[in-house]
Rosetta silent file (secondary structure, phi, psi, omega in degrees, C-alpha in Angstrom):
SEQUENCE: MTTLEFLRQFRLGGYAVFDFAVSFLGMFLLSPLLSKLFLKLHLEIPKLNWVFLTIPIAIIVHLLVGNMTPMTKSLLDLHGGYITKLIALASLILGIYGIKII
SCORE:     score description
SCORE:     0.000 S_00000001
   1 L     0.000  125.441  179.229 -144.637    3.072  135.743 S_00000001
   2 L   -77.546  169.624  179.682 -145.250    4.103  139.334 S_00000001
   3 H   -63.203  -40.589 -179.942 -143.789    7.236  140.872 S_00000001
   4 H   -64.988  -41.729  176.781 -141.277    5.228  142.877 S_00000001
   5 H   -63.222  -38.657  178.389 -140.078    3.360  139.788 S_00000001
   6 H   -63.839  -44.679 -178.750 -139.717    6.667  137.974 S_00000001
   7 H   -67.778  -33.060 -178.021 -137.657    8.192  140.788 S_00000001
   8 H   -81.813   -5.283 -178.632 -135.424    5.128  141.094 S_00000001
   9 L   -76.793  -18.472  178.885 -134.583    5.074  137.372 S_00000001
  10 L   -81.818  118.976 -173.010 -132.054    7.891  137.762 S_00000001
  11 E  -127.942  152.342  176.037 -128.739    6.234  138.527 S_00000001
  12 E  -132.733  109.264 -178.606 -125.171    7.247  139.164 S_00000001
  13 L    65.914   28.710  179.845 -122.631    4.469  138.765 S_00000001
  14 L    89.273   -3.116 -179.063 -125.334    1.803  138.999 S_00000001
  15 E  -109.334  138.198 -179.871 -126.789    3.149  142.244 S_00000001
  16 E   -71.686  122.158 -179.031 -130.198    4.808  142.479 S_00000001
  17 H   -63.771  -37.262 -179.625 -129.771    8.475  143.399 S_00000001
  18 H   -60.874  -40.944 -179.926 -133.225    8.530  144.993 S_00000001
  19 H   -62.388  -43.449  178.158 -132.276    5.762  147.444 S_00000001
  20 H   -65.696  -42.570 -178.719 -129.200    7.644  148.604 S_00000001
  21 H   -62.036  -43.902 -179.769 -131.098   10.931  148.906 S_00000001
  22 H   -67.555  -39.649  179.695 -133.857    9.360  151.004 S_00000001
  23 H   -63.061  -48.832 -179.097 -131.339    7.509  153.190 S_00000001
  24 H   -67.604  -38.280  177.740 -129.261   10.590  153.941 S_00000001
  25 H   -66.021  -42.255  178.384 -132.341   12.767  154.460 S_00000001
  26 H   -62.398  -42.789  179.236 -133.883   10.192  156.798 S_00000001
  27 H   -68.023  -36.372  177.523 -130.702    9.925  158.846 S_00000001
  28 H   -62.786  -41.239 -179.273 -130.426   13.728  158.965 S_00000001
  29 H   -73.585  -30.326  179.087 -133.967   13.966  160.307 S_00000001
  30 H   -85.083  -14.661 -173.616 -133.431   11.146  162.827 S_00000001
  31 H   -58.070  -40.017  177.275 -130.037   12.368  164.029 S_00000001
  32 H   -62.687  -40.221  179.172 -131.316   14.590  166.891 S_00000001
  33 H   -66.835  -43.307  179.207 -133.380   11.713  168.261 S_00000001
  34 H   -65.531  -38.834  178.848 -130.535    9.216  167.879 S_00000001
  35 H   -64.229  -41.258  177.679 -128.048   11.565  169.520 S_00000001
  36 H   -66.198  -38.272  179.290 -130.338   12.022  172.534 S_00000001
  37 H   -64.658  -44.979 -179.422 -130.887    8.277  172.759 S_00000001
  38 H   -75.134  -19.979  174.453 -127.175    7.490  172.726 S_00000001
  39 H   -65.286  -33.041  176.129 -126.501   10.298  175.196 S_00000001
  40 L   -69.056  -22.040  176.787 -128.462    8.223  177.725 S_00000001
  41 L   -93.804   13.865  177.962 -126.005    5.393  176.976 S_00000001
  42 L    65.758   32.888  173.228 -123.125    7.796  177.792 S_00000001
  43 E  -122.233  122.444  176.579 -122.074    8.230  174.159 S_00000001
  44 E   -96.694  108.409 -179.721 -121.933   11.697  172.683 S_00000001
  45 L  -115.951  114.616  178.839 -122.446   11.356  168.944 S_00000001
  46 L   -61.877  152.149 -176.674 -122.681   14.629  166.994 S_00000001
  47 H   -61.857  -35.919  179.728 -125.610   14.937  164.618 S_00000001
  48 H   -66.766  -30.954  179.474 -123.377   15.236  161.552 S_00000001
  49 H   -62.957  -32.238  177.417 -121.696   11.931  162.402 S_00000001
  50 H   -63.109  -37.104  178.767 -125.010   10.138  161.922 S_00000001
  51 H   -66.160  -40.923  176.960 -125.109   11.385  158.335 S_00000001
  52 H   -66.046  -31.733 -178.446 -121.597   10.039  157.748 S_00000001
  53 L   -82.489    2.418 -178.759 -122.599    6.721  159.324 S_00000001
  54 H   -58.192  -50.817 -177.053 -125.539    6.263  156.937 S_00000001
  55 H   -66.416  -48.796  178.212 -123.642    4.056  154.473 S_00000001
  56 H   -60.617  -39.263  178.601 -121.894    1.834  157.063 S_00000001
  57 H   -65.993  -41.422  179.258 -125.142    1.316  158.988 S_00000001
  58 H   -62.900  -40.342  179.364 -127.013    0.541  155.761 S_00000001
  59 H   -63.541  -45.407 -179.365 -124.379   -2.015  154.756 S_00000001
  60 H   -63.194  -43.891 -179.186 -124.555   -3.764  158.137 S_00000001
  61 H   -64.756  -43.449  179.223 -128.357   -3.836  158.095 S_00000001
  62 H   -63.692  -37.236  177.096 -128.473   -5.192  154.534 S_00000001
  63 H   -68.302  -39.609 -179.164 -125.992   -7.923  155.445 S_00000001
  64 H   -65.873  -37.827 -179.438 -127.934   -8.864  158.597 S_00000001
  65 H   -89.222   -5.948  177.007 -131.238   -9.219  156.750 S_00000001
  66 L    79.508   21.272  178.860 -129.588  -10.917  153.765 S_00000001
  67 L   -91.925  105.747 -176.688 -130.571   -8.299  151.206 S_00000001
  68 L   -88.026   91.415  176.635 -127.763   -8.264  148.648 S_00000001
  69 L   -81.453  167.655  177.258 -127.926   -4.829  147.083 S_00000001
  70 H   -56.835  -33.554 -179.840 -125.446   -3.733  144.403 S_00000001
  71 H   -71.118  -42.717  178.986 -123.440   -1.916  147.081 S_00000001
  72 H   -66.664  -36.493  175.807 -123.185   -4.912  149.399 S_00000001
  73 H   -63.506  -41.715  179.727 -122.209   -7.104  146.459 S_00000001
  74 H   -65.226  -37.844  179.760 -119.557   -4.575  145.477 S_00000001
  75 H   -71.710  -31.122 -179.866 -118.186   -4.468  149.026 S_00000001
  76 H   -85.958  -11.296  178.860 -118.018   -8.250  149.292 S_00000001
  77 L   -71.064  121.495 -177.292 -116.344   -8.612  145.894 S_00000001
  78 L   -76.557  -21.006 -173.670 -112.689   -9.477  146.523 S_00000001
  79 L  -112.521   22.809 -179.935 -111.503   -8.477  143.063 S_00000001
  80 L  -176.452 -169.037  179.456 -113.188   -5.132  142.547 S_00000001
  81 L    68.989   30.800 -175.112 -115.368   -2.405  143.994 S_00000001
  82 H   -67.492  -34.649  178.759 -112.397   -0.505  145.331 S_00000001
  83 H   -67.628  -41.944  178.006 -114.059    2.913  145.032 S_00000001
  84 H   -62.763  -42.335  178.602 -117.109    1.654  146.910 S_00000001
  85 H   -64.738  -38.826  178.616 -114.887    0.174  149.610 S_00000001
  86 H   -65.879  -43.031  179.152 -112.941    3.418  149.881 S_00000001
  87 H   -65.166  -41.947  179.407 -116.121    5.490  150.207 S_00000001
  88 H   -65.358  -41.675  179.059 -117.537    3.118  152.843 S_00000001
  89 H   -66.604  -42.580  178.799 -114.289    3.165  154.819 S_00000001
  90 H   -63.544  -41.764  179.812 -114.000    6.954  154.605 S_00000001
  91 H   -69.072  -32.351  175.471 -117.589    7.433  155.762 S_00000001
  92 H   -66.390  -44.039  179.132 -116.991    5.011  158.645 S_00000001
  93 H   -64.124  -45.444  178.587 -113.878    6.905  159.738 S_00000001
  94 H   -65.426  -32.401  179.240 -115.639   10.280  159.467 S_00000001
  95 H   -72.555  -35.888 -179.453 -118.617    8.877  161.350 S_00000001
  96 H   -78.183  -31.480 -178.737 -116.532    7.517  164.215 S_00000001
  97 L   -63.386  123.528  178.427 -114.368   10.632  164.475 S_00000001
  98 L   103.215   -7.661  177.133 -115.785   12.902  167.161 S_00000001
  99 L   -77.010  132.469 -176.904 -117.704   10.287  169.142 S_00000001
 100 E  -125.013  141.154  172.297 -116.986   10.689  172.852 S_00000001
 101 E   -91.713  124.786 -177.820 -117.633    8.462  175.831 S_00000001
 102 L  -117.197    0.000    0.000 -118.949   10.590  178.686 S_00000001
């Protein structure tokens, strides 16, 4: 068992905790750079909003590349996955809240 397989074996509700931790940490570390980049496009996006937008951005990217993860499957399921849909919607709303056009 490799180190990555060992880290990904810890799950919460069917989702690998390591994947979420790395995603949120990566977005936290990239947020200053992304905020400066979007400031040049006349959009003021606070750094914390990038952390909230981690899940919606990940869902869009996974759908675009055709990688059906358990979360994307849960979101596309018409008869279930309501908690996942609620969390994704809440994180999208929190991520959009505070964005200003300058």
